[in-house]
C-alpha positions in Angstrom: 27.7 -28.9 -8.3 26.9 -29.4 -4.5 24.2 -31.8 -3.5 20.9 -30.5 -2.2 20.1 -32.5 0.9 17.5 -31.7 3.6 20.0 -29.8 5.7 21.6 -27.8 2.9 20.7 -24.1 3.1 18.8 -22.9 0.1 20.5 -20.3 -2.1 18.0 -17.6 -3.2 18.5 -16.0 -6.6 18.4 -12.2 -6.5 15.0 -12.0 -8.1 13.3 -14.4 -5.7 12.1 -13.3 -2.3 14.6 -14.4 0.3 15.9 -13.4 3.7 17.3 -10.1 2.4 14.0 -9.1 0.8 12.1 -9.8 4.0 14.6 -7.9 6.1 14.2 -4.9 3.7 10.4 -5.0 4.2 10.7 -5.2 8.0 13.1 -2.2 8.0 10.7 0.0 6.0 8.9 2.6 8.1 5.7 2.9 6.0 2.5 1.5 7.3 1.3 -1.9 6.2 -2.0 -0.5 4.9 -3.8 2.8 4.2 -7.5 3.4 4.0 -8.3 5.9 1.2 -11.3 7.8 0.0 -11.5 9.5 -3.4 -13.6 12.7 -3.8 -14.9 12.8 -7.4 -15.8 16.5 -7.1 -12.2 17.8 -6.9 -10.2 14.6 -7.5 -8.7 14.6 -4.0 -7.6 11.7 -1.9 -7.9 11.3 1.9 -5.5 8.8 3.4 -5.4 7.3 6.9 -3.0 4.6 8.1 -3.6 1.9 10.7 -0.8 3.2 13.0 -2.7 5.1 15.6 -1.9 5.8 19.2 -3.8 2.6 20.1 -4.6 -0.6 18.1 -8.3 -0.1 18.8 -8.1 3.4 17.1 -8.0 1.8 13.6 -9.7 4.2 11.2 -12.9 3.2 9.5 -14.6 4.3 6.3 -17.5 5.6 8.3 -15.3 8.0 10.2 -13.5 9.1 6.9 -16.9 9.8 5.3 -17.0 13.2 7.0 -14.4 14.4 4.5 -16.2 13.2 1.4 -20.0 13.2 1.5 -20.5 12.8 -2.3 -22.6 9.6 -3.1 -20.2 8.6 -5.9 -17.1 8.6 -3.7 -14.7 5.7 -4.1 -12.9 4.1 -1.1 -10.5 1.2 -0.5 -7.2 0.0 0.8 -3.5 0.5 -0.3 -1.4 -2.4 1.0 2.3 -2.0 1.3 4.2 -4.6 -0.8 7.8 -4.9 -2.0 8.4 -2.2 -4.5 5.1 -0.4 -4.3 1.5 -0.7 -3.2 -1.4 -3.1 -3.9 -4.5 -0.9 -4.4 -8.0 -2.4 -3.9 -11.5 -1.1 -3.4 -13.3 -1.6 -0.1 -14.3 -5.1 -1.2 -10.7 -6.0 -2.1 -11.6 -5.8 -5.8 -9.4 -4.3 -8.5 -9.5 -0.5 -8.9 -9.6 0.1 -12.7 -10.4 3.9 -12.8 -7.2 5.6 -14.1 -8.1 8.9 -12.4 -8.4 7.3 -9.0 -5.2 5.3 -9.5 -3.2 8.4 -10.6 -4.4 10.5 -7.7 -3.9 7.7 -5.2 -0.3 7.0 -6.5 0.5 10.7 -6.3 -0.8 10.9 -2.7 1.1 7.8 -1.6 4.3 9.1 -3.3 3.9 12.4 -1.4 3.8 10.5 1.9 6.5 7.9 1.0 8.9 9.1 -1.7 10.6 6.2 -3.5 14.1 5.5 -2.2 15.4 4.8 -5.7 14.6 6.7 -8.9 11.5 5.2 -10.6 12.2 6.7 -14.0 8.7 8.4 -14.2 
């Protein structure tokens, strides 16, 4: 077994994030985050990404509110992570409503189909 000294390059197992994992994330073309608003009337999702023509044109929930004016609307973020999305509400809390999660997952899959079969 080779010795592990301070100058020995680390060998990453396949299940641990390593250089190849980060290169794969950098090569993806999907945005880092989406803002989403859920309309409880017709179970529709409105998505906007942060990749506008100018960095100052980042969408805000107040501008997205014109699509959904219902007082019980839900809103939050979908952050791009390796293998999927981290979905949170607008206070970065967990979204536990299964209807919102299902509709949001379908909307994200429609915009960014998985590159490998998911088995679903």
